[in-house]
Residue, then its C-alpha position, 0 to 999 in steps of 0.5 A: m448494482l448488486r451490493r452487500t454489507i460484509a457479514v461478520a463472524s459475530a456481533a462483537g466483530l463489528a463493535l468499535t474497539l478503541g485501543p491506546v494511542l501509540q506514541p512515537a519514540q523519536a522524530a523522523p527527519t523533515v523532508p520537502t513535499a514536492y515530487t520530482a522524477a519527471a520522466e516517471v510522471a511523464a510516463a503513461c500509467a507508471l507503477v513504481v515497484g519497491s522490494f526489500n532485498q538481501t542486503w537489508g535495503q530496497n530495490r526499485e523498478v518502474v513498470t509502465a502499463t503498456a501492452p506488453p508492460a515495460e520494465g525499467v532498470v532496477v535501482s538498489t539501495p543497500n543497508i537502509y536497515q542494519s542486520p542483525f536488527g532485521i528486515g521489515s515486513t508488511p510495508t505500506t506505500f513509501s512516498e518519494t520527495p525531492m531534495t537538492g542535489g538530485r537526492t530523494a527522501r523515502v518515507g513509509k511505514l513497516v513492521i519490524g519484530g511486532y512494532l510499527y515504525d516510520s522508516s525514513a531515508i535519503v538516497r542519491s540518484d544512483g540509489s546509494l544511501v546518504r549516510g546517517s539519513n536512515v531513521l526509524k521512528k517507533y510507534g508501538g507494539g502489537w503489530s505482529g501476525k499481520r498479513f498486510l499493512v495499507q496506509a490511506r492518506y487523503k489530501a484535497s490538493a497537492a498544496s494542502k496538508p493531509s486531512r486524514t491518515t488511516l492504516y488498515a491491516q488484517d490479522t492472519s485469522g482474518r480480523f480486519g482493523r482500522w487505525t487513525d492518525l491522531g498526530t501524536g500516534f495511531r488509535n484503533t478505530g474498529y475491527v470487523g470479522g468476515l473477511n477471512t476469505m479475502k486474499a489481496f487488498a489493493l487501495i485504488a481510491t481515497t476520498a474525504t469520506y471513504d477508502l476503496f480497495l480492490v480485493n480478491n477471494r479464495a473462490g476466485g471473485l474480485y470485489t471492490l471493498k468500500i470503507p466509509t470513514t464513519s464509525p463503526l467500521k462497516p465495509v461494503a463489498t461490490p462484485v466486479r468479477t466472479t471467477s479466475w482471480q483466486r491465484f493472486e496473493k498480493m495486488t498493488a495499485a497506482p492511479c491511471g487516469s480515472g482508473s488504476t494500474v494493478l500489479a497482481q502477484d502469484h506467489d505459487n509460480g512466481s508470476y506477476y501480471v499487470y492489469a489496466v483497471g477502469h474506474a470502479n463500476g461493479t461488474s461493468t468495470a473494464i479490466r485489461n490484462l496487459g501481460k506479465v513482468t519478470l520482477n524476480w529480484g528481491d526476496f521480501d514483500r513488494f510495495r509501491f513508491a509514490p509521490a507525496y501527492d498521490p490522488l487515488n481516484g479509481g473508484 
């Protein structure tokens, strides 16, 4: 299998860079850790898509990886974020956890005005916000100019606590960084250059020793990008396809058996495609185009809603 270590712009690009620990300013509400939404769990290879909307809230819709893909009803939650404070950008996956009375807690990270926040809110079954439940926990600044923000959280089992939580982000210049959760805040644990041609990053696997992304580049190639948890930061790219993937600006992935359901977004023409991607195995990786979905609601970054225990095992 052909593998290559990502080339870097300079030796300094690989140097381990430790920044200050970012301290949270306020605590988020404690929520349960189990996941309900039994109908969605039973649905084959469902990907729950989120979006920010014009009413400073969130939209939510289930996409099921059938052929053609099936779309569920859009559930809207207005006013999670209050104008003129501003809407978030570059969101991570938001976890959904159950509460009594059919309520659900949503927790994720996003960037607002260059600051990293934990966003917590409780919604009813119809999507309406439980008044006073929306809380933003501020970590620190220096997060402006990021093309995306991905959180990788590894849990050995549904009953265990996360053994690590890692954030990844790419600057608009192409510099790729990693931050580790220390429990009291996040510390940068490395930067690497040489990824400026990469466009979309979809997390498809998390293990105790590495994270694995599905990425495309401007030349049309599709790769897996394996990032060991060791330092210094040394991503390893493996080709999956060599052509036809350059049009997608963003990809979002959910587990599907030993593989992944991938939503690929072409912002130029507003098209969204759903792919069934088998367990990552270089150019032998099975990929099936299941068809297009409309998803024309919402004007802001799309992300994924996921259960608290989210075993990504696509590679």
